[in-house]
C-alpha positions as semicolon CSV with decimal commas, in nm:
position;residue;x (nm);y (nm);z (nm)
1;M;0,282;-0,674;5,498
2;P;-0,076;-0,663;5,313
3;D;-0,222;-1,023;5,324
4;G;-0,363;-1,232;5,043
5;D;-0,685;-1,047;5,010
6;T;-0,544;-0,705;5,036
7;R;-0,297;-0,769;4,746
8;G;-0,561;-0,900;4,491
9;K;-0,798;-0,602;4,604
10;L;-0,457;-0,330;4,524
11;F;-0,423;-0,525;4,242
12;T;-0,750;-0,537;4,091
13;A;-0,755;-0,088;4,162
14;L;-0,449;-0,051;3,961
15;L;-0,547;-0,281;3,670
16;A;-0,905;-0,100;3,676
17;I;-0,688;0,228;3,653
18;I;-0,458;0,144;3,362
19;V;-0,718;0,016;3,150
20;L;-0,907;0,321;3,235
21;S;-0,618;0,531;3,121
22;V;-0,588;0,382;2,795
23;L;-0,946;0,400;2,702
24;F;-0,894;0,763;2,777
25;A;-0,618;0,796;2,573
26;V;-0,794;0,599;2,302
27;I;-1,147;0,746;2,290
28;S;-0,948;1,139;2,348
29;A;-0,706;1,089;2,082
30;G;-0,799;0,846;1,882
31;C;-0,462;0,687;1,864
32;I;-0,181;0,525;2,094
33;R;0,156;0,734;2,073
34;H;0,447;0,430;2,103
35;N;0,800;0,329;1,964
36;I;0,825;0,088;1,673
37;T;1,202;-0,054;1,611
38;S;1,197;-0,129;1,246
39;P;1,491;-0,371;1,146
40;V;1,660;-0,326;0,800
41;T;1,989;-0,440;0,737
42;P;2,229;-0,229;0,605
43;A;2,366;-0,163;0,298
44;A;2,693;-0,272;0,140
45;T;2,763;0,104;0,014
46;V;2,653;0,400;0,115
47;H;2,382;0,576;-0,105
48;A;2,329;0,912;0,047
49;T;2,301;1,062;0,363
50;K;1,926;1,272;0,442
51;T;1,839;1,440;0,731
52;L;1,458;1,375;0,789
53;T;1,218;1,577;1,014
54;V;0,951;1,346;1,119
55;I;0,616;1,499;1,217
56;I;0,371;1,259;1,274
57;P;-0,031;1,443;1,383
58;Q;-0,132;1,349;1,696
59;A;0,219;1,323;1,872
60;T;0,415;1,584;2,041
61;A;0,750;1,535;1,934
62;T;0,972;1,662;1,580
63;I;1,256;1,342;1,540
64;T;1,554;1,417;1,296
65;R;1,695;1,107;1,146
66;T;2,007;1,084;0,912
67;F;2,047;0,812;0,673
68;T;2,357;0,702;0,565
69;S;2,275;0,378;0,434
70;L;1,969;0,154;0,499
71;P;1,940;0,224;0,881
72;T;1,757;0,065;1,149
73;P;1,566;0,350;1,321
74;T;1,286;0,399;1,589
75;I;0,997;0,615;1,528
76;T;0,747;0,749;1,771
77;S;0,477;0,678;1,589
78;T;0,063;0,646;1,603
79;L;-0,128;0,350;1,640
80;C;-0,434;0,468;1,476
81;L;-0,735;0,284;1,488
82;P;-0,908;0,219;1,140
83;A;-1,213;0,416;1,080
84;F;-1,391;0,097;0,911
85;S;-1,300;-0,289;0,880
86;W;-1,452;-0,566;0,675
87;G;-1,396;-0,879;0,536
88;A;-1,448;-1,277;0,588
89;S;-1,249;-1,597;0,460
90;G;-1,482;-1,767;0,226
91;T;-1,642;-1,725;-0,180
92;G;-1,924;-1,521;-0,107
93;N;-1,999;-1,138;-0,142
94;G;-1,796;-0,971;0,084
95;Q;-1,533;-1,287;0,132
96;F;-1,223;-1,342;0,031
97;G;-0,979;-1,638;-0,053
98;T;-0,681;-1,499;-0,195
99;I;-0,627;-1,135;-0,195
100;M;-0,387;-1,067;-0,471
101;S;-0,374;-0,727;-0,497
102;I;-0,626;-0,377;-0,368
103;A;-0,731;-0,051;-0,536
104;A;-0,915;0,234;-0,504
105;N;-1,082;0,442;-0,735
106;P;-1,082;0,862;-0,641
107;A;-1,475;0,778;-0,531
108;G;-1,373;0,623;-0,217
109;D;-1,492;0,262;-0,397
110;C;-1,267;-0,005;-0,328
111;Y;-1,130;-0,322;-0,542
112;V;-1,033;-0,639;-0,446
113;L;-0,894;-0,884;-0,649
114;E;-0,853;-1,232;-0,605
115;K;-0,710;-1,454;-0,867
116;T;-1,059;-1,537;-1,104
117;R;-1,199;-1,208;-0,980
118;V;-1,280;-0,893;-0,907
119;Q;-1,504;-0,765;-0,558
120;K;-1,627;-0,355;-0,575
121;F;-1,700;-0,189;-0,238
122;K;-1,800;0,130;-0,084
123;Q;-1,550;0,286;0,172
124;D;-1,731;0,143;0,494
125;G;-1,732;-0,207;0,347
126;T;-2,097;-0,194;0,193
127;Y;-2,082;-0,487;-0,096
128;I;-2,133;-0,343;-0,459
129;T;-2,068;-0,603;-0,743
130;Q;-1,858;-0,855;-0,907
131;W;-1,696;-0,959;-1,217
132;G;-1,472;-1,213;-1,322
133;S;-1,428;-1,632;-1,355
134;H;-1,143;-1,845;-1,412
135;G;-1,060;-1,837;-1,816
136;S;-0,870;-1,619;-2,111
137;A;-1,223;-1,448;-2,262
138;P;-1,266;-1,075;-2,236
139;G;-1,364;-1,020;-1,869
140;Q;-1,229;-1,369;-1,718
141;F;-0,878;-1,450;-1,558
142;D;-0,599;-1,656;-1,490
143;W;-0,376;-1,579;-1,196
144;A;-0,496;-1,235;-1,161
145;N;-0,190;-1,032;-0,950
146;G;-0,211;-0,652;-1,017
147;I;-0,499;-0,446;-1,031
148;A;-0,469;-0,013;-1,027
149;V;-0,745;0,238;-1,074
150;G;-0,676;0,542;-1,290
151;G;-0,843;0,968;-1,249
152;S;-1,101;0,819;-1,504
153;G;-1,207;0,548;-1,249
154;N;-1,112;0,281;-1,512
155;V;-0,979;-0,041;-1,358
156;Y;-0,692;-0,183;-1,502
157;V;-0,590;-0,550;-1,395
158;L;-0,271;-0,778;-1,474
159;E;-0,280;-1,124;-1,535
160;A;0,016;-1,329;-1,482
161;N;-0,129;-1,671;-1,644
162;N;-0,265;-1,478;-1,983
163;H;0,028;-1,246;-2,003
164;R;-0,209;-0,947;-2,048
165;V;-0,407;-0,614;-1,868
166;Q;-0,768;-0,600;-1,921
167;K;-0,945;-0,244;-1,881
168;F;-1,286;-0,214;-1,734
169;D;-1,518;0,060;-1,651
170;P;-1,597;0,129;-1,330
171;D;-1,863;-0,095;-1,276
172;G;-1,682;-0,350;-1,441
173;N;-1,775;-0,381;-1,805
174;Y;-1,509;-0,518;-2,005
175;L;-1,339;-0,213;-2,249
176;T;-0,999;-0,377;-2,376
177;N;-0,664;-0,583;-2,317
178;W;-0,340;-0,581;-2,443
179;P;-0,078;-0,807;-2,413
180;C;0,189;-0,687;-2,167
181;G;0,438;-1,019;-2,184
182;S;0,558;-1,171;-1,811
183;A;0,484;-0,881;-1,557
184;K;0,377;-0,919;-1,172
185;S;0,291;-0,516;-1,093
186;I;0,124;-0,241;-1,207
187;A;0,013;0,120;-1,115
188;V;-0,192;0,362;-1,311
189;D;-0,156;0,732;-1,234
190;G;-0,419;1,015;-1,312
191;A;-0,429;1,027;-1,677
192;D;-0,479;0,630;-1,699
193;N;-0,100;0,575;-1,808
194;A;-0,035;0,236;-1,720
195;Y;0,305;0,123;-1,572
196;V;0,382;-0,235;-1,603
197;V;0,740;-0,391;-1,363
198;T;0,836;-0,716;-1,584
199;D;0,872;-1,028;-1,412
200;C;1,255;-0,995;-1,293
201;A;1,412;-0,931;-0,935
202;C;1,718;-0,889;-1,100
203;L;1,997;-0,610;-1,143
204;D;1,800;-0,415;-1,450
205;T;1,414;-0,479;-1,428
206;Q;1,245;-0,324;-1,757
207;V;0,945;-0,075;-1,638
208;I;0,695;0,012;-1,927
209;K;0,451;0,273;-1,933
210;Y;0,143;0,239;-2,155
211;D;-0,120;0,514;-2,231
212;S;-0,433;0,403;-2,147
213;A;-0,554;0,208;-2,490
214;G;-0,259;-0,031;-2,466
215;N;0,011;0,160;-2,691
216;S;0,397;0,138;-2,517
217;L;0,498;0,513;-2,498
218;T;0,863;0,423;-2,336
219;Q;1,028;0,213;-2,103
220;W;1,326;0,211;-1,826
221;F;1,526;0,004;-1,588
222;S;1,530;-0,024;-1,203
223;N;1,796;-0,210;-1,027
224;W;1,652;-0,466;-0,841
225;A;1,298;-0,395;-0,863
226;T;1,052;-0,517;-0,633
227;V;0,793;-0,752;-0,866
228;T;0,478;-0,762;-0,640
229;N;0,290;-0,489;-0,514
230;G;0,631;-0,267;-0,565
231;I;0,531;-0,015;-0,828
232;A;0,310;0,367;-0,739
233;A;0,217;0,654;-0,959
234;G;0,068;0,992;-0,897
235;G;0,142;1,341;-0,893
236;G;0,417;1,329;-1,187
237;N;0,618;1,066;-0,990
238;V;0,628;0,702;-0,967
239;Y;0,795;0,499;-0,696
240;I;0,947;0,140;-0,774
241;G;1,035;-0,026;-0,441
242;V;1,365;-0,225;-0,407
243;F;1,364;-0,628;-0,402
244;T;1,518;-0,595;-0,044
245;G;1,244;-0,399;0,099
246;G;1,429;-0,162;0,268
247;E;1,401;0,106;0,024
248;F;1,183;0,246;-0,283
249;N;1,338;0,471;-0,569
250;R;1,153;0,782;-0,741
251;F;1,121;0,846;-1,081
252;T;0,971;1,083;-1,343
253;D;0,694;0,981;-1,491
254;T;0,874;0,919;-1,830
255;G;1,177;0,731;-1,688
256;T;1,407;0,978;-1,495
257;E;1,553;0,874;-1,173
258;L;1,535;1,117;-0,910
259;D;1,622;0,996;-0,606
260;T;1,613;0,720;-0,312
261;C;1,380;0,718;0,015
262;Y;1,516;0,457;0,262
263;I;1,175;0,360;0,377
264;P;1,086;-0,014;0,411
265;G;0,805;-0,075;0,165
266;G;0,678;-0,395;0,027
267;S;0,387;-0,265;-0,077
268;L;0,329;0,084;-0,242
269;A;0,074;0,334;-0,364
270;A;0,103;0,710;-0,457
271;D;-0,177;0,970;-0,410
272;T;-0,280;1,223;-0,607
273;A;0,007;1,469;-0,507
274;G;0,241;1,233;-0,538
275;N;0,344;1,102;-0,210
276;A;0,448;0,769;-0,147
277;I;0,259;0,555;0,071
278;A;0,439;0,260;0,145
279;A;0,379;-0,060;0,384
280;A;0,609;-0,252;0,545
281;G;0,459;-0,546;0,752
282;S;0,244;-0,351;0,978
283;Q;0,399;-0,012;0,989
284;I;0,260;0,197;0,714
285;Y;0,427;0,530;0,586
286;K;0,322;0,821;0,392
287;A;0,617;1,024;0,257
288;A;0,668;1,310;0,084
289;P;0,843;1,305;-0,268
290;D;1,144;1,461;-0,087
291;C;1,124;1,143;0,146
292;T;1,006;1,329;0,429
293;I;0,793;1,145;0,677
294;L;0,409;1,296;0,694
295;K;0,249;1,051;0,913
296;T;0,275;0,655;1,015
297;W;-0,053;0,403;1,087
298;Q;-0,048;0,085;1,185
299;S;-0,216;-0,194;1,032
300;T;-0,284;-0,566;1,078
301;N;0,010;-0,664;0,833
302;A;-0,102;-0,500;0,551
303;G;0,045;-0,722;0,263
304;W;-0,135;-0,500;-0,017
305;I;-0,219;-0,091;0,056
306;A;-0,385;0,140;-0,192
307;T;-0,502;0,527;-0,155
308;G;-0,792;0,675;-0,310
309;G;-1,069;0,944;-0,261
310;G;-1,022;1,158;0,046
311;G;-0,631;1,050;0,098
312;Y;-0,784;0,742;0,269
313;I;-0,523;0,437;0,267
314;Y;-0,668;0,105;0,264
315;A;-0,435;-0,143;0,395
316;A;-0,595;-0,574;0,302
317;Y;-0,429;-0,861;0,483
318;L;-0,518;-1,275;0,448
319;Y;-0,946;-1,192;0,452
320;T;-0,970;-0,831;0,617
321;V;-0,939;-0,476;0,470
322;Q;-0,858;-0,196;0,673
323;V;-0,966;0,165;0,600
324;F;-0,783;0,485;0,767
325;A;-0,884;0,839;0,764
326;P;-0,626;1,028;0,613
């Protein structure tokens, strides 16, 4: 039997081989393949049966998943390193107190919303500008809780306590506002139509669609809609998360319900092609309109999600923003 000194040398050599192997995998592939189990509480009734082919870039397997209700899937996915990561706790430029939401514009700039201000950054985290303070005057915020960017680059901020949507140009110059009642979540599509979810995680949660000037165009109801970060719009689709966090519903931009994706998602975004981006804790999914999972990423427990120029994915948690390549 090897003596203690020999065993120590063997352990050191083995550890070095493991570390080198991991580094080689990261450097050569940019991602680490692993298995993730996403527990989801089964629904009381079966909504639909879907067979999805999951094709994940940089992995080697094609996995078929059959949904009969809310499953507990094991997904072979990729742990992709962020292209950029930035942020810190504080009140200065590039620092954050309580992040309430994030959004990104077609140029790839990122807007980070706190309760009383908006900060704008380049994709790599370079600070650009900020605006906002506490109050009810134009350009001020009282418990701002939702932010979205339209195809024009204009920025829309939802406020819980002032019960309004404020509209700004891409640099933060105030343009207009309109009342929206008690609302908790906002999305804006490429034509600058705004979709607002009312403050009610109940059987029939109201969704109101406005044009870019604040005129109400239509409204509909979604069952048990998630009221925070749970709506996204793009490519003619509107995605609304379900309160249980195990699925999201797809509507046309006029409110016709199309189908349900049984993919966990507490925060939602949508790209210009109409694909849904869903963040469920540390797992981020990109799903086609037919619910086929196109790619997955791993983040640091993403609480807020956005997508912008070039298809990059922005995920925020606590005081940090991570940016992932498409």
